[in-house]
N, C-alpha and C positions, 0 to 999 in steps of 0.2 A: 844565889838569886835574890833579887830585891823584892821584899814583900809589898811595899807600897806601890811600886810602878806596875804591878800585875793588874791593878784596877784601872789603868789609864786607857783601856780600850774595851770595846764590846764586840762580840762576834757579829758578822753581817747577818741581816735578816734574810733567811732562806727564800722567802717569797719574792724578794727583790733580786737576789742573785740568780734565781732560777726562772725569772720571768721570761716567758716565750721560749723556754727550754724544757727538755725532759725533766720531770720532777723526780726527786729521789724516792726510792721504794724503801719502806721501813719494816723492820720486824724485830721482835723481842726474842732473844735466844736464851733459853733457860739452861743453866749449868748444873752439873752434878753436885756442885757445892751448895746449891740452893740459891745462888745469886742469879741475876739476869742481866743481860747486856743488850742495850738498844743499838741496832745496826742500821745504817743508812747506805743504800747502794745506788749507783748510777752506772751507765756505760754498758759495755758488751759482756754479758754474763758468761760467754764462752771464751773470752780472751784472758790474757794474763791478769791474775788478781793483783790489786794494789791495796794494801791495808794501811790506813793512815791513823796515827796515834797522837792525840792532842796532849797538851801540857797541863799544868796545874796553876790556876783553875783552867777549865776548858770544856769543850763539847765537840760533837761530831762536826758542827758547822763552822768550826775554825778552818776547815778545809773546803768550805763551800765553793770558793772561787776555783779551786782545782777541780772539784767534782763537776762543776758546771762548764768546764772547757769542752766544747763540742768535738774538737779534733781528737783530744785525748780520750774522751768517752767512746769514740768509735773504735778505738784499738785496745782498750783496757777495761777491766772489770773493777770499778772504783768503789772501795769499801771504807767507810769511816764509822767510828763507834763513839758512844759515850763510855769512857772507861769505867770500870767498876768503881763505884763511889761517887760518880758524878752524873748530873742530868738525869736522863731516863734510866740510868743504871745505879742510882744513888741508894736504893732501898738496901738496907743492911749496913750502911755507913761506909766510912773511908776504908780503903785497903792499901796499906803503905808498903807491903812486901812486893818487890818487883817480880819475884818468881811467880807469885799468885796472879798478878796482873798479866804476866806472860802466858800463864796457863789458861786464863780466861780468853785471851786472844787466839790461842791455838784452838780452843773449842769453837770459837767463832769461825775460823778458817775451815775447820773440819766440816762445819755445817754449810757454809755458803760457797766454798770452793774446794770440795774434798779432793785430795790427791794432787793438787796443783800448787807448786811452790809460788810464793807471792813476793812482790816487791814490798818491802816494809819501810814506811816513812814515819819518822818520829820527830816531833817539834818540841823543843824546850825539855820539860820533864818527860815528855813522850820519847825523847831520845834514849835515856837510860832504860826505859821500858822496852824500846825496840832492840837495844843491844842485848838486854837480858833474854828477850824472845829469841834472838838469833843464836845466842849461846846455848839455850836449852832446846831449841827446835831447829837446828841448822838445816835439816832436810826440808823444812817448810819455807825456806828463804831463798829466793832467786838472787836478790840484791838488797842492799840496805842503804837508805838515804837518811842522813842525820842532819836536821835543820836547826841551827842554833841550839845544839844539844848540850845539856849539862852532864858531862860524863867524867870529868877529871875530879877525883876525890880531893885533891889538894886545893882546888878552887871552890869547894863547897864549904865556905866559912860564913856564918851569919854576919850581915852588915850591922852597923850600929842601930839603924832604924828597925831592922828585924828584931833585934834584942829589945829595943824600946817597945815595939808592938806587942811583945810577949809579957810585958810587965802588967801588974794588976791595975795600975793607974790608967794606962793607955788602951789595954786590951778591949774594954767595953766600947771604945770609940771606933774600932776597926771593923769593917763590914764582915759579916759571917763568911762570905765566899772566900775572902782573903785569909781569914783565920783557918778555914778548912784547908786551903792551899798550903799555908804555913805548917800545919800539922802533918800534911803529907810529905812536905819537903824535909822536915827536920831529921827523919831517919835515913836520908839518902846517902850521906857521906860514908857511914860504915858499910852500907851495901855496895857502894862503888868500890870501896877498898877490898871487900871480899870478892869482887868480880875480877880483880886485877889478874889472877892466874888463869882466868877463863878466856881472855882475849884471843889466845891462840886457837880457840875453836872457830873463830870467824875466818872462813876461807872464801866467802862469797865476795863479789865486788862491792865496794863501799863508796858512796859519794857523800862528802861533807860540805854543807852550804853554811857559811858563817859570815855575818855582817861584821865589819871592822869597827862599827860604832855601836855595838851591842852593850847596853848598860845593865842588862838583866843577867845574861850569861856571858862571862868573860870570853873574848875571842880566842884566848889561849887554849880553850877547849879543843879547837881545831888542831892545834899543835900536838896536844895529847893524843888525839885520834891518829894523827899521822905517825907519831912515835910508836904507838901500840900496834899499828896495822901494816907498816911498810918494811918489815924485816922478814928475812927468810922466804918461805913459800908465798908470803903475802905481797912480795915485791910486784910493782906494776899493776896492782888491782885496787888502788886507792886514788880517788880524785878529791882534792880539796879546792873548793871555789870560795875565795875570800871576796866579799862584796864591799867595795869602798862606800863610805858614807851611809851604810845601811845598819839599822838597829835590829831589835829582836823580832819585830812583827812581820817576818817574811811571808807567812801564809796570807796576810791581809794586804801588805804593801807590794810584794813581789811574788805573787803566786806563779808567775811565768817561770821563775827559777825552778820551782818544784815541778811544774808541768814538763819543762825541758829535761829535768833530771829523770823523771819517770819515763819519758819517751826514749831517752838514751838506753835504758835497760829493756824496755818493751821491744825496741828494735834490735836488741841483742848485742849492743856495744859493751865490751868488757872494760874493766878499769884500766887506768894508765897511770903514769907517774903524776904526782900531785902538781897542781897548777895554782898559781896565785892570781 
C-alpha cells in the first residue's frame, strides 16, 4: 500500500452526512485487556448486525455514507468502530497484531449484538482484520465483504516512496497520521503469510469489491481472494465485483456498492460464482 496517497482524502464530516437523518449513537466499550473501543451505531438494533472496519489510517466515519443510508438502516443494525489504536480508541497506542484487533471486535459484537452473527465489512487494511476475525470467530460471521482489501502477502511490498518516507531525512516531513499508518502496515506481510493455512476456515459467503484503477491496493488482491475461496466446499459462495475506472476510495466515492452488498446478505442471498 502507498504511504503518501493515504493522505489524499479526509473522511466526511458526520454532521453533513447525517443532516436531517437519524444521528449515530456512540458508546465506549471497555475491554478486558484494558483498552477501549469507540463504537457508533445507526439503524434497527433488532435486525442483522453489520460491523464495518476501517483501514489505516481511518475512523468509524469512513463508513458514514453507508450508515446514513435510510433504506439500509431500516433493515440492518449498522455498527462502525474506531479500531484499537485510532481515533477514540487510540489510548494505549497502536496495535499491529491482527488477532488482537479481531478479539477487540469480537468483544464489541458480544456487547452490542450478543448471539447474533454479523455481516463483516472491511476496507483496505480493515480487510485483513475482517479476514482474521472470520478465521478466529467464524460463528460470529454471517457473511464477509472485502472492499479494496490488502490480503495477498505477495503484494505487500513497500514502494520506493514508502522506503523513502522511513528514512531519517524524510521522516520528519511526513505527517504523524501517515507515520502511524506506516508503522501499522509494516508487520502486515508476515501476518498474511501466517494466515495462509487458515483460509479453509472461511465457509461463509464472501463478496469482494475491487476497483480496477486502485493505486493503493493492487487489484490482483481480488484474484488472490478468488483463488483462496473458490475451491472445494467454498465453490459458488464467492462473488467478485470488479469496478471499472474505480480507485481505492470506495466508501467515499461509491458507498452504494457497499450498501448493495450488505443488502444482498441481509436479504439472505447466498454467494454465487465470481462475476467481473
